[in-house]
ZAMIMAR-77494 format. One record per atom (N, C-alpha, C): chain; residue number from 1; residue in one letter; atom name; x, y, z. Coordinates in steps of 0.1 Angstrom, whole numbers, always signed. Layout:
BEGIN
["A"; NUM; "A"; "CA"; [X; Y; Z]]
...
***
This chain:
BEGIN
["A"; 1; "M"; "N"; [+7; -11; -2]]
["A"; 1; "M"; "CA"; [+3; -1; -2]]
["A"; 1; "M"; "C"; [+4; +13; -4]]
["A"; 2; "L"; "N"; [+19; +11; +6]]
["A"; 2; "L"; "CA"; [+26; +28; +9]]
["A"; 2; "L"; "C"; [+35; +27; -3]]
["A"; 3; "R"; "N"; [+38; +11; -7]]
["A"; 3; "R"; "CA"; [+47; +17; -20]]
["A"; 3; "R"; "C"; [+42; +25; -34]]
["A"; 4; "R"; "N"; [+26; +16; -32]]
["A"; 4; "R"; "CA"; [+19; +23; -44]]
["A"; 4; "R"; "C"; [+16; +36; -34]]
["A"; 5; "V"; "N"; [+15; +45; -30]]
["A"; 5; "V"; "CA"; [+9; +55; -27]]
["A"; 5; "V"; "C"; [+26; +61; -32]]
["A"; 6; "V"; "N"; [+38; +65; -25]]
["A"; 6; "V"; "CA"; [+53; +67; -27]]
["A"; 6; "V"; "C"; [+52; +62; -49]]
["A"; 7; "E"; "N"; [+47; +58; -55]]
["A"; 7; "E"; "CA"; [+47; +56; -72]]
["A"; 7; "E"; "C"; [+40; +68; -76]]
["A"; 8; "L"; "N"; [+29; +66; -67]]
["A"; 8; "L"; "CA"; [+18; +79; -74]]
["A"; 8; "L"; "C"; [+19; +90; -71]]
["A"; 9; "I"; "N"; [+28; +98; -59]]
["A"; 9; "I"; "CA"; [+37; +107; -59]]
["A"; 9; "I"; "C"; [+46; +111; -66]]
["A"; 10; "A"; "N"; [+51; +101; -67]]
["A"; 10; "A"; "CA"; [+62; +101; -77]]
["A"; 10; "A"; "C"; [+57; +105; -89]]
["A"; 11; "A"; "N"; [+48; +101; -93]]
["A"; 11; "A"; "CA"; [+44; +98; -108]]
["A"; 11; "A"; "C"; [+40; +113; -111]]
["A"; 12; "L"; "N"; [+28; +119; -102]]
["A"; 12; "L"; "CA"; [+24; +131; -97]]
["A"; 12; "L"; "C"; [+42; +146; -100]]
["A"; 13; "F"; "N"; [+49; +142; -92]]
["A"; 13; "F"; "CA"; [+61; +151; -94]]
["A"; 13; "F"; "C"; [+67; +153; -113]]
["A"; 14; "V"; "N"; [+63; +138; -118]]
["A"; 14; "V"; "CA"; [+67; +135; -134]]
["A"; 14; "V"; "C"; [+61; +147; -142]]
["A"; 15; "L"; "N"; [+50; +142; -142]]
["A"; 15; "L"; "CA"; [+36; +154; -144]]
["A"; 15; "L"; "C"; [+40; +165; -142]]
["A"; 16; "I"; "N"; [+38; +173; -129]]
["A"; 16; "I"; "CA"; [+41; +183; -129]]
["A"; 16; "I"; "C"; [+54; +185; -135]]
["A"; 17; "G"; "N"; [+64; +187; -132]]
["A"; 17; "G"; "CA"; [+82; +187; -138]]
["A"; 17; "G"; "C"; [+74; +185; -151]]
["A"; 18; "L"; "N"; [+71; +181; -158]]
["A"; 18; "L"; "CA"; [+65; +179; -172]]
["A"; 18; "L"; "C"; [+58; +196; -179]]
["A"; 19; "Y"; "N"; [+45; +191; -174]]
["A"; 19; "Y"; "CA"; [+43; +208; -171]]
["A"; 19; "Y"; "C"; [+49; +221; -170]]
["A"; 20; "L"; "N"; [+56; +222; -160]]
["A"; 20; "L"; "CA"; [+62; +233; -160]]
["A"; 20; "L"; "C"; [+76; +233; -166]]
["A"; 21; "A"; "N"; [+80; +225; -172]]
["A"; 21; "A"; "CA"; [+89; +226; -179]]
["A"; 21; "A"; "C"; [+87; +226; -194]]
["A"; 22; "V"; "N"; [+77; +227; -198]]
["A"; 22; "V"; "CA"; [+71; +231; -209]]
["A"; 22; "V"; "C"; [+65; +249; -208]]
["A"; 23; "A"; "N"; [+55; +246; -196]]
["A"; 23; "A"; "CA"; [+49; +265; -194]]
["A"; 23; "A"; "C"; [+60; +277; -193]]
["A"; 24; "G"; "N"; [+73; +270; -191]]
["A"; 24; "G"; "CA"; [+84; +277; -195]]
["A"; 24; "G"; "C"; [+97; +281; -178]]
["A"; 25; "A"; "N"; [+89; +275; -168]]
["A"; 25; "A"; "CA"; [+96; +276; -157]]
["A"; 25; "A"; "C"; [+108; +261; -158]]
["A"; 26; "S"; "N"; [+116; +261; -170]]
["A"; 26; "S"; "CA"; [+124; +248; -170]]
["A"; 26; "S"; "C"; [+132; +244; -157]]
["A"; 27; "A"; "N"; [+138; +252; -144]]
["A"; 27; "A"; "CA"; [+146; +248; -135]]
["A"; 27; "A"; "C"; [+136; +241; -125]]
["A"; 28; "A"; "N"; [+126; +248; -126]]
["A"; 28; "A"; "CA"; [+114; +244; -113]]
["A"; 28; "A"; "C"; [+109; +227; -119]]
["A"; 29; "G"; "N"; [+107; +227; -130]]
["A"; 29; "G"; "CA"; [+105; +214; -140]]
["A"; 29; "G"; "C"; [+108; +208; -142]]
["A"; 30; "V"; "N"; [+126; +207; -141]]
["A"; 30; "V"; "CA"; [+134; +197; -144]]
["A"; 30; "V"; "C"; [+139; +194; -130]]
["A"; 31; "K"; "N"; [+139; +203; -118]]
["A"; 31; "K"; "CA"; [+136; +199; -107]]
["A"; 31; "K"; "C"; [+129; +183; -102]]
["A"; 32; "A"; "N"; [+114; +189; -107]]
["A"; 32; "A"; "CA"; [+104; +182; -96]]
["A"; 32; "A"; "C"; [+103; +166; -108]]
["A"; 33; "L"; "N"; [+109; +173; -120]]
["A"; 33; "L"; "CA"; [+109; +156; -129]]
["A"; 33; "L"; "C"; [+121; +143; -124]]
["A"; 34; "L"; "N"; [+130; +153; -129]]
["A"; 34; "L"; "CA"; [+141; +147; -122]]
["A"; 34; "L"; "C"; [+140; +135; -109]]
["A"; 35; "L"; "N"; [+133; +144; -94]]
["A"; 35; "L"; "CA"; [+130; +139; -81]]
["A"; 35; "L"; "C"; [+119; +126; -84]]
["A"; 36; "G"; "N"; [+110; +129; -92]]
["A"; 36; "G"; "CA"; [+100; +112; -95]]
["A"; 36; "G"; "C"; [+106; +103; -103]]
["A"; 37; "L"; "N"; [+114; +107; -113]]
["A"; 37; "L"; "CA"; [+115; +102; -120]]
["A"; 37; "L"; "C"; [+128; +90; -106]]
["A"; 38; "V"; "N"; [+140; +97; -104]]
["A"; 38; "V"; "CA"; [+144; +92; -89]]
["A"; 38; "V"; "C"; [+140; +83; -83]]
["A"; 39; "V"; "N"; [+129; +88; -74]]
["A"; 39; "V"; "CA"; [+119; +80; -66]]
["A"; 39; "V"; "C"; [+107; +70; -73]]
["A"; 40; "L"; "N"; [+107; +72; -85]]
["A"; 40; "L"; "CA"; [+105; +58; -92]]
["A"; 40; "L"; "C"; [+111; +48; -93]]
["A"; 41; "V"; "N"; [+125; +52; -103]]
["A"; 41; "V"; "CA"; [+133; +43; -101]]
["A"; 41; "V"; "C"; [+138; +39; -89]]
["A"; 42; "A"; "N"; [+140; +43; -79]]
["A"; 42; "A"; "CA"; [+142; +34; -66]]
["A"; 42; "A"; "C"; [+136; +29; -60]]
["A"; 43; "V"; "N"; [+120; +30; -66]]
["A"; 43; "V"; "CA"; [+113; +19; -59]]
["A"; 43; "V"; "C"; [+108; +5; -66]]
["A"; 44; "R"; "N"; [+110; +6; -76]]
["A"; 44; "R"; "CA"; [+109; +0; -90]]
["A"; 44; "R"; "C"; [+121; -7; -82]]
["A"; 45; "F"; "N"; [+137; -4; -85]]
["A"; 45; "F"; "CA"; [+145; -10; -77]]
["A"; 45; "F"; "C"; [+147; -20; -68]]
["A"; 46; "E"; "N"; [+145; -15; -55]]
["A"; 46; "E"; "CA"; [+138; -17; -44]]
["A"; 46; "E"; "C"; [+128; -33; -44]]
["A"; 47; "R"; "N"; [+123; -29; -49]]
["A"; 47; "R"; "CA"; [+112; -40; -53]]
["A"; 47; "R"; "C"; [+119; -52; -60]]
["A"; 48; "W"; "N"; [+128; -48; -70]]
["A"; 48; "W"; "CA"; [+137; -60; -78]]
["A"; 48; "W"; "C"; [+144; -66; -72]]
["A"; 49; "R"; "N"; [+153; -61; -65]]
["A"; 49; "R"; "CA"; [+165; -64; -55]]
["A"; 49; "R"; "C"; [+156; -75; -41]]
["A"; 50; "T"; "N"; [+145; -70; -41]]
["A"; 50; "T"; "CA"; [+143; -78; -23]]
["A"; 50; "T"; "C"; [+138; -91; -30]]
["A"; 51; "R"; "N"; [+133; -94; -42]]
["A"; 51; "R"; "CA"; [+127; -109; -43]]
["A"; 51; "R"; "C"; [+135; -118; -40]]
["A"; 52; "P"; "N"; [+129; -128; -33]]
["A"; 52; "P"; "CA"; [+132; -141; -23]]
["A"; 52; "P"; "C"; [+144; -146; -33]]
["A"; 53; "L"; "N"; [+151; -158; -34]]
["A"; 53; "L"; "CA"; [+162; -163; -40]]
["A"; 53; "L"; "C"; [+151; -178; -39]]
["A"; 54; "P"; "N"; [+155; -183; -49]]
["A"; 54; "P"; "CA"; [+145; -198; -47]]
["A"; 54; "P"; "C"; [+153; -208; -41]]
["A"; 55; "P"; "N"; [+139; -218; -34]]
["A"; 55; "P"; "CA"; [+151; -225; -22]]
["A"; 55; "P"; "C"; [+163; -236; -33]]
["A"; 56; "P"; "N"; [+170; -238; -22]]
["A"; 56; "P"; "CA"; [+181; -248; -27]]
["A"; 56; "P"; "C"; [+179; -261; -33]]
["A"; 57; "S"; "N"; [+181; -267; -44]]
["A"; 57; "S"; "CA"; [+176; -273; -54]]
["A"; 57; "S"; "C"; [+189; -278; -66]]
["A"; 58; "G"; "N"; [+190; -294; -65]]
["A"; 58; "G"; "CA"; [+196; -299; -75]]
["A"; 58; "G"; "C"; [+213; -305; -68]]
["A"; 59; "P"; "N"; [+219; -314; -73]]
["A"; 59; "P"; "CA"; [+227; -320; -64]]
["A"; 59; "P"; "C"; [+238; -316; -57]]
["A"; 60; "H"; "N"; [+246; -303; -64]]
["A"; 60; "H"; "CA"; [+255; -293; -53]]
["A"; 60; "H"; "C"; [+254; -290; -43]]
["A"; 61; "W"; "N"; [+237; -288; -38]]
["A"; 61; "W"; "CA"; [+232; -282; -24]]
["A"; 61; "W"; "C"; [+234; -295; -15]]
["A"; 62; "Q"; "N"; [+240; -289; -7]]
["A"; 62; "Q"; "CA"; [+244; -296; +5]]
["A"; 62; "Q"; "C"; [+235; -290; +22]]
["A"; 63; "P"; "N"; [+231; -301; +27]]
["A"; 63; "P"; "CA"; [+224; -297; +44]]
["A"; 63; "P"; "C"; [+235; -294; +47]]
["A"; 64; "T"; "N"; [+239; -284; +54]]
["A"; 64; "T"; "CA"; [+250; -282; +67]]
["A"; 64; "T"; "C"; [+248; -284; +79]]
["A"; 65; "G"; "N"; [+234; -289; +86]]
["A"; 65; "G"; "CA"; [+233; -289; +100]]
["A"; 65; "G"; "C"; [+228; -282; +105]]
["A"; 66; "E"; "N"; [+231; -268; +100]]
["A"; 66; "E"; "CA"; [+228; -262; +108]]
["A"; 66; "E"; "C"; [+206; -253; +112]]
["A"; 67; "R"; "N"; [+204; -256; +119]]
["A"; 67; "R"; "CA"; [+189; -249; +119]]
["A"; 67; "R"; "C"; [+184; -240; +130]]
["A"; 68; "F"; "N"; [+175; -229; +128]]
["A"; 68; "F"; "CA"; [+180; -220; +138]]
["A"; 68; "F"; "C"; [+161; -220; +129]]
["A"; 69; "E"; "N"; [+156; -203; +141]]
["A"; 69; "E"; "CA"; [+140; -202; +139]]
["A"; 69; "E"; "C"; [+146; -189; +134]]
["A"; 70; "D"; "N"; [+137; -186; +124]]
["A"; 70; "D"; "CA"; [+143; -172; +119]]
["A"; 70; "D"; "C"; [+130; -161; +120]]
["A"; 71; "P"; "N"; [+135; -151; +134]]
["A"; 71; "P"; "CA"; [+126; -140; +136]]
["A"; 71; "P"; "C"; [+115; -138; +127]]
["A"; 72; "G"; "N"; [+117; -136; +116]]
["A"; 72; "G"; "CA"; [+107; -127; +110]]
["A"; 72; "G"; "C"; [+95; -139; +108]]
["A"; 73; "S"; "N"; [+94; -149; +103]]
["A"; 73; "S"; "CA"; [+85; -159; +101]]
["A"; 73; "S"; "C"; [+81; -169; +112]]
["A"; 74; "G"; "N"; [+93; -172; +123]]
["A"; 74; "G"; "CA"; [+89; -178; +133]]
["A"; 74; "G"; "C"; [+90; -193; +127]]
["A"; 75; "K"; "N"; [+96; -198; +111]]
["A"; 75; "K"; "CA"; [+96; -208; +114]]
["A"; 75; "K"; "C"; [+106; -215; +117]]
["A"; 76; "T"; "N"; [+114; -231; +117]]
["A"; 76; "T"; "CA"; [+122; -234; +113]]
["A"; 76; "T"; "C"; [+131; -236; +101]]
["A"; 77; "V"; "N"; [+144; -230; +97]]
["A"; 77; "V"; "CA"; [+151; -228; +91]]
["A"; 77; "V"; "C"; [+162; -235; +83]]
["A"; 78; "E"; "N"; [+169; -244; +77]]
["A"; 78; "E"; "CA"; [+178; -248; +75]]
["A"; 78; "E"; "C"; [+193; -244; +65]]
["A"; 79; "V"; "N"; [+198; -246; +68]]
["A"; 79; "V"; "CA"; [+211; -240; +57]]
["A"; 79; "V"; "C"; [+216; -250; +48]]
["A"; 80; "H"; "N"; [+217; -242; +36]]
["A"; 80; "H"; "CA"; [+222; -259; +22]]
["A"; 80; "H"; "C"; [+233; -245; +20]]
["A"; 81; "Y"; "N"; [+242; -256; +16]]
["A"; 81; "Y"; "CA"; [+255; -249; +11]]
["A"; 81; "Y"; "C"; [+257; -253; -2]]
["A"; 82; "N"; "N"; [+260; -248; -14]]
["A"; 82; "N"; "CA"; [+267; -256; -28]]
["A"; 82; "N"; "C"; [+287; -251; -25]]
["A"; 83; "P"; "N"; [+290; -260; -24]]
["A"; 83; "P"; "CA"; [+306; -256; -24]]
["A"; 83; "P"; "C"; [+311; -254; -36]]
["A"; 84; "E"; "N"; [+305; -254; -46]]
["A"; 84; "E"; "CA"; [+310; -249; -60]]
["A"; 84; "E"; "C"; [+308; -235; -63]]
["A"; 85; "T"; "N"; [+303; -230; -53]]
["A"; 85; "T"; "CA"; [+302; -214; -52]]
["A"; 85; "T"; "C"; [+307; -211; -40]]
["A"; 86; "G"; "N"; [+302; -213; -29]]
["A"; 86; "G"; "CA"; [+304; -206; -16]]
["A"; 86; "G"; "C"; [+292; -203; -14]]
["A"; 87; "E"; "N"; [+279; -203; -20]]
["A"; 87; "E"; "CA"; [+265; -197; -15]]
["A"; 87; "E"; "C"; [+257; -203; -11]]
["A"; 88; "R"; "N"; [+257; -197; +0]]
["A"; 88; "R"; "CA"; [+241; -207; +11]]
["A"; 88; "R"; "C"; [+230; -204; +11]]
["A"; 89; "R"; "N"; [+220; -207; +14]]
["A"; 89; "R"; "CA"; [+203; -205; +10]]
["A"; 89; "R"; "C"; [+201; -212; +22]]
["A"; 90; "Y"; "N"; [+184; -205; +26]]
["A"; 90; "Y"; "CA"; [+182; -215; +34]]
["A"; 90; "Y"; "C"; [+169; -217; +29]]
["A"; 91; "R"; "N"; [+159; -225; +36]]
["A"; 91; "R"; "CA"; [+147; -233; +34]]
["A"; 91; "R"; "C"; [+146; -241; +43]]
["A"; 92; "G"; "N"; [+128; -236; +47]]
["A"; 92; "G"; "CA"; [+122; -234; +56]]
["A"; 92; "G"; "C"; [+119; -250; +55]]
["A"; 93; "D"; "N"; [+112; -254; +71]]
["A"; 93; "D"; "CA"; [+107; -267; +69]]
["A"; 93; "D"; "C"; [+88; -267; +64]]
["A"; 94; "G"; "N"; [+92; -275; +54]]
["A"; 94; "G"; "CA"; [+80; -276; +46]]
["A"; 94; "G"; "C"; [+85; -271; +37]]
["A"; 95; "E"; "N"; [+92; -267; +28]]
["A"; 95; "E"; "CA"; [+96; -260; +20]]
["A"; 95; "E"; "C"; [+104; -275; +10]]
["A"; 96; "G"; "N"; [+99; -278; -3]]
["A"; 96; "G"; "CA"; [+105; -290; -15]]
["A"; 96; "G"; "C"; [+114; -287; -8]]
***
């Protein structure tokens, strides 16, 4: 919900910036346009960046024996390790 509100306000800044640039107030228009574009890109990038990784699967992933309770979800999580890349991923109980 908050993300949608921020996107709408940023889009409004872009529109106001375009209007001001066309109407002759180019300095204010460019500032509003750039602010709106930066916020829109930042919100979109943040959404892409925080996508969860797929659970570990395949022959390269090995369980490490480490288990802990995830404070965010309260679920027990098992750690898996890929010795080829050194990457670690976490699989919750009940995930394939």
